[in-house]
C-alpha positions in Angstrom: 37.9 3.4 45.0 36.3 0.0 44.7 32.9 1.7 44.5 34.1 4.1 41.8 35.5 1.2 39.8 32.2 -0.8 40.1 30.2 2.3 39.1 32.4 2.8 35.9 32.1 -0.9 35.1 28.3 -0.8 35.6 28.0 2.3 33.4 30.2 0.7 30.6 28.2 -2.6 30.7 24.9 -0.6 30.5 26.1 1.4 27.5 27.2 -1.8 25.7 23.9 -3.5 26.5 21.9 -0.6 25.2 24.1 -0.4 22.1 23.5 -4.1 21.4 19.8 -3.8 21.7 19.6 -0.7 19.4 21.8 -2.5 16.9 19.5 -5.6 16.9 16.4 -3.4 16.5 18.1 -1.6 13.5 18.9 -5.0 11.9 15.3 -6.1 12.3 14.1 -2.9 10.7 16.5 -3.2 7.8 15.5 -6.9 7.3 11.8 -5.9 7.2 12.5 -3.3 4.5 14.3 -5.8 2.3 11.4 -8.3 2.8 8.7 -5.8 1.8 10.6 -3.9 -0.8 9.9 -0.3 0.3 9.1 1.6 3.5 5.4 2.1 2.7 4.9 -1.7 2.6 6.3 -2.4 6.1 3.4 -3.5 8.3 4.5 -1.8 11.5 2.1 -1.5 14.3 2.1 2.3 13.9 1.6 2.1 10.1 -0.8 -0.8 9.7 -1.7 -1.3 6.1 -5.4 -1.4 5.4 -7.1 -4.3 3.6 -10.1 -4.6 1.4 -12.5 -7.5 1.6 -14.0 -8.9 -1.6 -16.3 -11.8 -0.5 -13.9 -14.2 1.3 -10.8 -12.6 -0.2 -8.7 -10.0 1.7 -6.4 -7.8 -0.2 -3.6 -5.8 1.5 -3.6 -2.3 0.2 -0.6 0.1 -0.1 -2.0 3.6 0.4 -1.3 6.5 -2.0 -2.7 9.5 -0.2 -0.4 12.3 -1.2 0.0 14.0 -4.6 3.5 12.4 -5.0 2.4 8.9 -4.0 -0.7 9.1 -6.3 1.4 10.3 -9.2 3.9 7.4 -8.8 1.2 4.8 -8.0 2.4 1.3 -9.1 4.8 2.7 -11.7 8.1 0.9 -11.8 6.9 -2.1 -9.8 7.3 -5.5 -11.4 3.8 -6.7 -10.4 1.3 -7.3 -7.7 0.7 -10.4 -5.7 -2.8 -12.1 -6.0 -3.7 -10.5 -2.6 -2.2 -7.1 -3.1 -3.5 -3.8 -4.4 -3.1 0.0 -4.1 -5.6 2.4 -2.6 -5.6 5.9 -3.9 -7.2 8.4 -1.5 -8.3 11.8 -2.9 -9.1 15.0 -1.0 -12.6 15.4 -2.5 -15.2 13.7 -4.6 -14.5 14.1 -8.3 -13.4 12.2 -11.4 -9.9 11.1 -10.6 -8.1 9.7 -13.7 -5.5 7.0 -13.8 -2.9 6.3 -16.4 -0.3 3.6 -17.1 2.9 5.7 -17.1 5.9 3.5 -16.5 3.7 0.5 -15.6 5.1 -3.0 -16.3 1.9 -5.0 -15.9 -1.9 -4.8 -16.5 -4.4 -4.0 -13.7 -8.1 -3.9 -12.9 -9.2 -0.5 -11.6 -12.2 0.2 -9.2 -13.5 3.7 -8.4 -15.4 4.1 -5.2 -17.5 6.8 -3.7 -17.5 8.1 -0.1 -19.6 5.0 1.1 -17.0 2.6 -0.5 -19.5 1.7 -3.2 -18.0 0.8 -6.6 -19.1 3.5 -9.1 -17.0 2.4 -12.1 -14.7 -0.4 -13.2 -12.0 -0.8 -15.9 -10.7 -4.3 -16.4 -7.3 -5.4 -17.7 -5.9 -2.0 -18.4 -2.5 -2.6 -20.0 0.7 -0.5 -20.0 0.3 -0.1 -23.8 -2.7 2.3 -23.2 -0.3 5.1 -22.0 -0.8 8.1 -22.3 -4.6 7.5 -22.3 -6.2 8.6 -19.0 -9.1 6.6 -17.6 -11.6 8.5 -15.5 -14.8 7.2 -13.8 -18.3 7.8 -15.2 -19.5 8.8 -11.7 -17.9 10.9 -8.9 -15.5 9.0 -6.7 -13.0 9.7 -3.9 -11.1 6.3 -3.8 -9.4 4.2 -6.5 -8.3 0.7 -6.0 -5.9 -0.9 -8.4 -5.7 -4.7 -8.4 -4.0 -7.5 -10.4 -5.5 -7.9 -13.9 -8.3 -10.5 -13.9 -9.2 -9.9 -10.2 -12.6 -8.3 -11.0 -13.7 -11.2 -13.2 -12.4 -13.9 -10.9 -14.2 -12.4 -7.9 -17.3 -11.4 -9.9 -17.0 -7.7 -8.7 -19.5 -5.3 -10.2 -20.6 -1.7 -10.1 -22.8 -1.1 -7.0 -20.9 -3.6 -4.8 -19.8 -2.1 -1.5 -16.2 -2.8 -0.4 -15.1 -3.1 3.2 -11.8 -1.3 3.8 -10.3 -1.7 7.3 -7.0 -1.2 9.0 
């Protein structure tokens, strides 16, 4: 009976210990969500956000690679940090348009081809331009949206190649 009592106690302690660990992990996860604002911004090891390099400046990119995420884009967000942007990934080379539906701030827009070369740029596109759609002059497969003024500040131009890495 002493052995049975010890086994029950060991089992109860183990269950409590596992419960505490799971609770702590859940709290850490919830804290990271509130810090980053939404699930797609959490830099988890299994969901490492890519970054683009412009000269000496690195920009963390939120990825929009589904129809729903591309449609939403940056709509409803209050703004972007100086080192933040959004990368839109399309299925094929084409003329992907962007609009400013439900946007609350101006942005710079870069269109890139399959070699990450900038093929078109629109600077300081404001929310007041909605419902106008902006499309590139050359075929592209990626779009990067950045804070307004970023292109001028970093002297970015058509033909520049951007490094995008995870």
